[in-house]
N, C-alpha and C positions, 0 to 999 in steps of 0.2 A: 666310582667309591675307591678312597682310598687303600694301598695293599696294607692287610692288616698285619703281616709281621714287620711292615716299617712301622705303623703306626705305634705297635707294642715295642719296637726300641726307641723311638723316637718319648715315649711316655716311661720308659726304664731310666731315659739315660737322664731325666728329669733331677730323679733322686742323688741325693749327695754323694760325694766321690765314686761316681757311677761315669763313666765316657761310653762313649759309643761301642767302643770294642767289648766291655765287658758286658754292656745293656745288649748287644747282638750276642752273646755268648749264653744269659740271659734267658734272653728270649728264644733260641732255638732249644735250651735247654727244657724248658715249659713246653713248647711244641713238641718233642720228641720224648718227654717222659707220660703217665699213663695221665688222661683226662681228667680223672678225679683231682689229681694235684692240683690242675690248672682252676679248677671249678671251686677247690679249697680257698685258693688264695682268693680268688675273685669275693668269695661269699666273704674272707675274710674281710677284705677292704672296705667292702660293701658295710660289715656287720660295726664297723671300724667309726665310718662316715655318719652312720645314721646312730648310734650309740652315744660315742662318747661325748662329752662338752668339757667345760670349766667348774672347777671346785668353785662356788662362791664363796668360801673361805680363805683358801692355801691358791687359786688359780690351777693346783696341777689339775691332767689329765685324769679324767672317772667315767666311770657309767654310773654311779650316784650320789646325791649330790645332798649331805656333806660327802667329801670323799672316806675311805675308812679311815685312813690317819688320821684326819679330824676329829670324827666321830671317836677314835679311841681315847675313852675314860683315863686309861693310864700312861698317857703322854701326859709328860709338864707343860702346864698350857704359859707357865711364867718364859719360854725360851721360844724362840721362833729364829729358825735358819732359813736366811734367804738364798735362794740357788737362779741361777742362769737357763735350766732347759730338767724338765720332766724328766730327762736321763743322767742330768746331775743329783738329782734327788734321789734316784736309786743308788747312784753309786755312795751316794753319804749314807743312806739307811742303810744298806749292804753292810756297810762296817762296823754299823751295831757299837759305836759310841754314843751318839743322838737319839735321845730319846725323847726331844721337846715335839714344835709342829713345825712347817713349812712354809715357805711364800717361794713360790715360783713366777718371775720374771719375765719369762720364754723372749731372754733377747740380753743382749748387754749394749751401753751408752757407745757408739759409733756414729761419730758427728760426719765423718768421712763417707758413712754409708748413708749418711740422714737418719738413723735410728736415734731419738732424743726420747726425754725422759714421758712424752707423751703416745710412743707407739711399747712402751713397758707397764705392766703393770705395779707402777710403784705407789699412783694413788689409791688402786687399795690394799698397798701395805700400810699404808699412812693413817687409812682409814680404819682397820684393825688395831693398831699405835695406842689411836687417839681416844681419849675418855669422851663417851656421853651421858647427855643431861641425867642418864637416869644408874649409869656406875660409873668406876674409875677401872680400866683400862687391866687388866692383870698381867700384860706382857711386860718385863723387864728389862730382856736383853731380847738383842738381835744379831744374830751372827750373820755375816757377811763372806757367803760361802763361794765366790766365784773364781775363777779360777786367774791365776797370776798372769795375766797379758796387761795390754795398754790397757784394754777395753775392760776387763774384770779391775783391776786400780782404779782406773777411772768411776768406773758405777760403783764401787765402794768407795770413796772420797764424796761421790755424791748423795748416796744414799746417807752418811755419816753426818753430813751439811744438812739435810731433809730432817734427819728422827733425831738429832742430838738436842734441838730446845723443844721435842717433846716430852723430856727430859729421859728416855730411855737408853738404856745403855748399849752402844754400840762395839761389837767386838769382829776384829777380821780374820779367816782360819788361818796359821802360821805357814812359812811358806816350806810347809813340809810338801806341795805341791810343785815339782820343778815351775820354774817361768818360761812360761810359753805352753805349757803341759794345759791339758784338760782334764778335768775331774771323771769326766766320763770314761777314763783309759786309766786311772790311776787304781793301783790296788790297794787292798783292805786296809794293809800297816799303812801305807802312808796316809791315807784319808784319817785314819785315827789318832796319828801322831800330829796331825793337821790340826783336829780337833782339839785334842789336848791341849796344843801348844800354842791355843788362839789368843791373839793380844788387844788391847781397845784402839781403837781407830783415831 
């Protein structure tokens, strides 16, 4: 059987931004700490894997479907903010400037990494925007809130090209977010300014 410490280090080193040294430090911290801390962490990981799913409307991670934000009748149904990741959604929502609905792509277009439109939740977004036989879509504006990186810009341009023919207004958050910066790390005021200063694509 493989050395359990080595296995733990290998598992931890698969996490983003965690190298072998950090993984080793975390592993020994867990080993030296109280046993119940390690058990709580293990149970929390199992609970996430077993109970978290994607919201059928916005594609955000959730325990109930639809998620709490999609089910909130106080939110503006006519505006959808498109973000790359669930952590970006949390960052935008925390700023308190936006009270509409969301759509999570779970990534950005990146041809160099082999990530194309079919690898993201773009088709689900288009379905939300397209009118059905029974009724017309209530969504009037899509705000593209992707980071100001090459991939973020490429994704925004692609979304505008796909959505504009549907007769839905497409806007892009203003450059309050620094070029190359990530929404997840932006402060509240920066996100609020970016939202307020959005412009048509």
